[in-house]
C-alpha positions in Angstrom: -2.6 -3.9 -19.6 -0.5 -2.9 -22.6 3.1 -1.7 -22.3 2.0 1.8 -23.3 1.5 4.0 -20.3 -0.5 6.4 -22.5 -3.3 3.8 -22.6 -6.3 4.3 -20.4 -6.3 2.5 -17.0 -8.4 -0.7 -17.5 -11.6 -0.7 -15.5 -12.2 -3.4 -12.9 -8.5 -4.4 -12.5 -6.6 -4.0 -9.3 -3.1 -2.9 -8.8 -0.5 -4.9 -6.8 -1.6 -2.8 -3.8 -5.2 -3.7 -4.1 -6.4 -0.3 -5.4 -8.1 0.6 -8.7 -5.5 1.9 -11.1 -7.2 5.3 -11.4 -7.4 5.8 -7.7 -3.7 4.7 -7.2 -2.7 7.0 -10.1 -4.4 10.0 -8.4 -2.9 9.2 -5.0 0.6 9.3 -6.6 0.1 13.1 -6.7 -1.5 13.6 -3.3 1.6 14.6 -1.4 3.8 15.5 -4.3 7.1 13.7 -4.7 6.7 11.8 -1.5 3.7 9.8 -2.6 5.2 9.5 -6.0 8.2 7.8 -4.4 6.1 5.6 -2.2 3.9 4.4 -5.1 6.9 3.9 -7.4 8.6 1.7 -4.8 5.5 -0.3 -3.8 3.8 -0.8 -7.2 5.8 -3.3 -9.2 3.4 -4.4 -11.9 1.0 -1.7 -13.1 2.6 0.6 -15.6 -0.2 3.1 -15.4 0.4 3.7 -11.7 4.2 3.5 -12.1 4.0 6.2 -14.8 2.0 8.6 -12.6 4.3 7.8 -9.6 7.4 8.7 -11.6 5.9 11.7 -13.2 4.8 13.0 -9.7 8.3 12.3 -8.3 10.1 14.1 -11.1 7.7 17.1 -11.3 7.3 17.9 -7.7 10.9 17.1 -6.7 11.9 19.6 -9.4 9.5 22.2 -8.1 10.9 21.6 -4.5 14.4 22.2 -5.8 13.2 25.4 -7.6 11.7 26.7 -4.3 15.1 26.0 -2.5 17.0 27.9 -5.2 14.7 30.8 -5.2 15.0 31.0 -1.4 18.6 32.2 -1.9 17.5 35.2 -4.1 15.4 37.4 -1.8 13.8 40.0 -4.1 13.1 37.5 -6.9 11.9 35.0 -4.4 9.2 37.4 -3.0 7.9 38.0 -6.5 8.1 34.5 -8.0 7.1 32.2 -5.1 3.4 33.2 -5.1 3.2 32.7 -8.8 5.0 29.4 -8.6 2.6 28.4 -5.8 -0.4 29.1 -8.0 1.1 27.2 -10.9 2.0 24.3 -8.7 -1.6 24.1 -7.3 -3.1 24.2 -10.8 -0.7 21.5 -12.0 -1.4 19.4 -9.0 -5.2 19.5 -9.5 -4.9 18.9 -13.2 -2.6 15.8 -12.8 -4.8 14.4 -10.0 -8.0 14.8 -12.1 -6.4 13.3 -15.2 -5.1 10.3 -13.3 -8.5 9.8 -11.7 -10.2 9.9 -15.1 -7.8 7.0 -16.1 -5.7 9.1 -18.5 -1.9 9.0 -18.6 -1.7 12.8 -19.1 1.9 13.3 -20.1 3.7 16.6 -19.2 5.9 17.8 -22.1 9.4 17.0 -20.8 8.8 15.2 -17.6 6.3 12.8 -19.1 8.9 11.5 -21.6 11.5 11.0 -18.8 8.9 9.3 -16.6 7.9 7.0 -19.5 11.6 5.9 -20.0 12.1 5.2 -16.3 9.2 2.8 -15.9 
């Protein structure tokens, strides 16, 4: 695999964990930052999977922190949390589908940070 995480996941190769790269990339998003952390720590070789793991970790950890901060602001929390939940669901589905398709779909800011960390 090339050093570019933007490249497509090569078909037929296995990750260090014995999974197809596209399946492992999708699973990085399954439980948000938790599975992102697990895959980032366990996968040492495949840059495609490490990119998705780090992007999942940063994205969903940030959303978790945002939920915690909004929890301290009652009126704003009641208005924004449902919208944030819908946005999070849409982002979660989009990232899982893109990873399963073998794409390294890069979020605007988070993707650049994730790319530097792998």
